[in-house]
KOLZALO-255965 format. One line per 4 residues: their letters; for each residue x negated, y negated, z negated of C-alpha. Coordinates in nm, 3 decimals, decimal comma. Layout:
BEGIN
a	X Y Z | ...
% end
This chain:
BEGIN
mnma	13,327 3,677 -0,772 | 13,193 3,343 -0,655 | 13,288 3,187 -0,324 | 12,967 3,185 -0,120
nqtd	13,066 2,929 0,140 | 13,352 2,726 0,278 | 13,462 2,989 0,529 | 13,523 3,239 0,247
rviv	13,824 3,041 0,129 | 14,038 3,142 0,426 | 14,115 3,514 0,437 | 14,259 3,619 0,769
aldv	14,521 3,892 0,748 | 14,447 4,166 1,001 | 14,812 4,267 1,009 | 14,780 4,443 1,343
sgea	14,864 4,797 1,440 | 14,539 4,929 1,578 | 14,163 4,934 1,564 | 14,105 4,782 1,909
eara	14,333 4,487 1,835 | 14,161 4,429 1,500 | 13,814 4,439 1,652 | 13,914 4,202 1,931
lvsr	14,054 3,953 1,682 | 13,743 3,964 1,462 | 13,530 3,912 1,772 | 13,735 3,611 1,885
lges	13,717 3,451 1,542 | 13,342 3,495 1,522 | 13,166 3,290 1,255 | 13,477 3,083 1,184
vsfy	13,599 3,354 0,948 | 13,398 3,561 0,702 | 13,679 3,721 0,500 | 13,951 3,959 0,620
kvgk	14,253 4,121 0,460 | 14,318 4,482 0,552 | 14,668 4,584 0,451 | 14,896 4,883 0,471
elft	14,969 4,872 0,845 | 14,609 4,867 0,962 | 14,473 5,093 0,690 | 14,739 5,354 0,759
acgp	14,663 5,342 1,130 | 14,284 5,338 1,111 | 14,181 5,461 0,769 | 13,876 5,354 0,572
elvr	13,623 5,351 0,856 | 13,735 5,011 0,985 | 13,684 4,868 0,636 | 13,332 5,011 0,628
elvr	13,269 4,866 0,974 | 13,372 4,518 0,864 | 13,152 4,537 0,556 | 12,855 4,663 0,759
ggkk	12,909 4,369 0,994 | 12,863 4,123 0,709 | 13,231 4,047 0,654 | 13,406 4,049 0,319
vfld	13,718 4,260 0,284 | 14,030 4,208 0,076 | 14,191 4,552 0,064 | 14,558 4,481 0,008
lkfh	14,719 4,819 -0,057 | 14,905 4,711 -0,374 | 14,844 5,027 -0,576 | 15,139 5,109 -0,804
dipn	15,145 5,452 -0,966 | 15,056 5,629 -1,289 | 14,733 5,500 -1,447 | 14,518 5,801 -1,357
tvag	14,622 5,792 -0,992 | 14,563 5,417 -0,963 | 14,221 5,448 -1,128 | 14,126 5,710 -0,870
avrs	14,252 5,492 -0,586 | 14,051 5,195 -0,716 | 13,736 5,408 -0,735 | 13,786 5,517 -0,375
assl	13,851 5,160 -0,260 | 13,544 5,037 -0,448 | 13,325 5,289 -0,267 | 13,412 5,114 0,061
gvsl	13,238 4,796 -0,053 | 13,548 4,576 -0,064 | 13,536 4,245 -0,252 | 13,902 4,221 -0,357
ltvh	14,178 4,479 -0,399 | 14,536 4,467 -0,517 | 14,760 4,642 -0,765 | 15,119 4,559 -0,861
asgg	15,141 4,373 -1,192 | 15,477 4,539 -1,250 | 15,292 4,870 -1,302 | 15,236 4,765 -1,663
snml	14,941 4,724 -1,899 | 14,816 5,082 -1,900 | 14,802 5,101 -1,522 | 14,640 4,759 -1,495
maaa	14,376 4,841 -1,755 | 14,296 5,167 -1,575 | 14,250 4,977 -1,250 | 14,030 4,709 -1,405
eaaa	13,812 4,965 -1,583 | 13,766 5,175 -1,268 | 13,658 4,869 -1,071 | 13,419 4,754 -1,343
qsea	13,253 5,095 -1,356 | 13,197 5,110 -0,980 | 12,883 5,001 -0,798 | 13,064 4,738 -0,588
rptv	13,265 4,598 -0,883 | 13,545 4,447 -0,672 | 13,785 4,202 -0,830 | 14,121 4,357 -0,911
lavt	14,405 4,122 -0,821 | 14,750 4,177 -0,967 | 15,040 4,100 -0,734 | 15,310 3,911 -0,925
vlts	15,621 3,836 -0,715 | 15,600 3,889 -0,339 | 15,615 3,565 -0,141 | 15,900 3,711 0,066
maqp	16,117 3,720 -0,247 | 16,342 3,440 -0,371 | 16,578 3,422 -0,669 | 16,858 3,633 -0,515
dlae	16,606 3,909 -0,440 | 16,494 3,922 -0,802 | 16,854 3,927 -0,922 | 16,925 4,219 -0,690
igve	16,667 4,433 -0,874 | 16,782 4,326 -1,220 | 16,540 4,039 -1,291 | 16,743 3,741 -1,404
apva	16,448 3,517 -1,494 | 16,359 3,234 -1,256 | 16,085 3,321 -1,006 | 15,822 3,100 -1,174
qqve	15,896 3,252 -1,514 | 15,869 3,607 -1,381 | 15,541 3,521 -1,209 | 15,399 3,384 -1,534
rlag	15,520 3,685 -1,733 | 15,353 3,932 -1,497 | 15,041 3,715 -1,472 | 14,999 3,721 -1,849
valr	15,033 4,099 -1,860 | 14,774 4,138 -1,585 | 14,515 3,898 -1,720 | 14,541 4,039 -2,071
agcg	14,487 4,386 -1,922 | 14,157 4,278 -1,769 | 14,247 4,201 -1,409 | 14,016 3,943 -1,257
glva	14,279 3,758 -1,063 | 14,630 3,722 -0,933 | 14,822 3,710 -0,609 | 15,102 3,455 -0,621
saqe	15,269 3,194 -0,408 | 15,092 2,859 -0,411 | 15,423 2,718 -0,533 | 15,338 2,879 -0,867
aagl	14,964 2,804 -0,856 | 14,965 2,481 -1,057 | 15,177 2,638 -1,330 | 14,948 2,940 -1,351
rakf	14,639 2,721 -1,378 | 14,804 2,509 -1,646 | 14,904 2,813 -1,850 | 14,605 3,044 -1,801
ganf	14,314 2,814 -1,712 | 14,047 2,833 -1,445 | 13,870 3,161 -1,525 | 14,051 3,387 -1,282
ilvt	14,076 3,418 -0,905 | 14,403 3,307 -0,752 | 14,483 3,429 -0,402 | 14,782 3,273 -0,231
pgir	14,961 3,422 0,071 | 15,256 3,254 0,241 | 15,033 2,980 0,385 | 15,180 2,789 0,676
pqga	15,020 2,481 0,836 | 15,251 2,183 0,879 | 15,507 2,262 1,149 | 15,432 2,636 1,167
avgd	15,716 2,889 1,166 | 15,799 3,029 0,821 | 15,887 3,378 0,951 | 15,981 3,626 0,678
qarv	15,823 3,427 0,396 | 16,045 3,258 0,141 | 15,794 3,056 -0,065 | 15,539 2,882 0,157
vtpa	15,304 2,582 0,137 | 15,042 2,419 0,356 | 14,670 2,506 0,320 | 14,579 2,172 0,162
eair	14,869 2,191 -0,084 | 14,762 2,540 -0,190 | 14,401 2,440 -0,259 | 14,505 2,128 -0,449
sgas	14,741 2,340 -0,659 | 14,457 2,565 -0,772 | 14,428 2,844 -0,516 | 14,086 3,006 -0,488
ylvv	14,155 3,176 -0,155 | 14,424 3,143 0,110 | 14,560 3,442 0,301 | 14,663 3,334 0,649
grpi	14,811 3,570 0,905 | 15,031 3,474 1,198 | 14,938 3,103 1,211 | 14,591 3,225 1,312
taaa	14,639 3,574 1,456 | 14,936 3,482 1,676 | 14,791 3,150 1,791 | 14,701 3,097 2,157
dpra	14,349 3,020 2,036 | 14,292 3,199 1,702 | 13,947 3,048 1,649 | 14,074 2,694 1,700
aada	14,361 2,764 1,459 | 14,116 2,899 1,197 | 13,885 2,601 1,244 | 14,177 2,362 1,199
iqae	14,269 2,521 0,866 | 13,905 2,519 0,754 | 13,889 2,149 0,842 | 14,213 2,079 0,652
iagi	14,077 2,221 0,327 | 13,715 2,105 0,363 | 13,605 1,904 0,065 | 13,919 1,964 -0,143
% end
């Protein structure tokens, strides 16, 4: 999937609880933003119709539901997501090769052909969190291990912290989409994220797209905040 214009590079996370709030935010952002992430909170509250509405309105949608189940179930979920016209969707890389291949094949066989992104290690997780679930490898090593599994299985891209972006590009090259959450402009609150970088740092490290939530959605002037991030990464 090629980036059509500069505004595509910033994906605004619609991590809000209801349809009215989501619509109001999209309206306020206007032409400053062309790409939106719909995640578990909003999708659970509103269902697929809001996704269809965004697509009909000319917006691109990153459906971030992080499918993780047996291969047949994930393939079915990917087919359903593809029918909504989304551009990107997520699965968990830790689901393993068979699940990842099923997801990639289902997307490729659909009319919309969305890019399947494999989530490596959540940006809220640090080394103690991995150790707690029995993963003793350093975060960067675990990210690379899961990335290799996903790309070999046919996924078109990855979701990883921008702190790992340069390493992923060095190891796996340029022929995959890399989406980086955990983006915080200089001076912004980190919140519940553990591995964060600025927008410019993320792009320079090899990110294709940036997912930005609260620094835009919780700003006093969301459009001005979005424009500032767009300006920061322009020309990089």
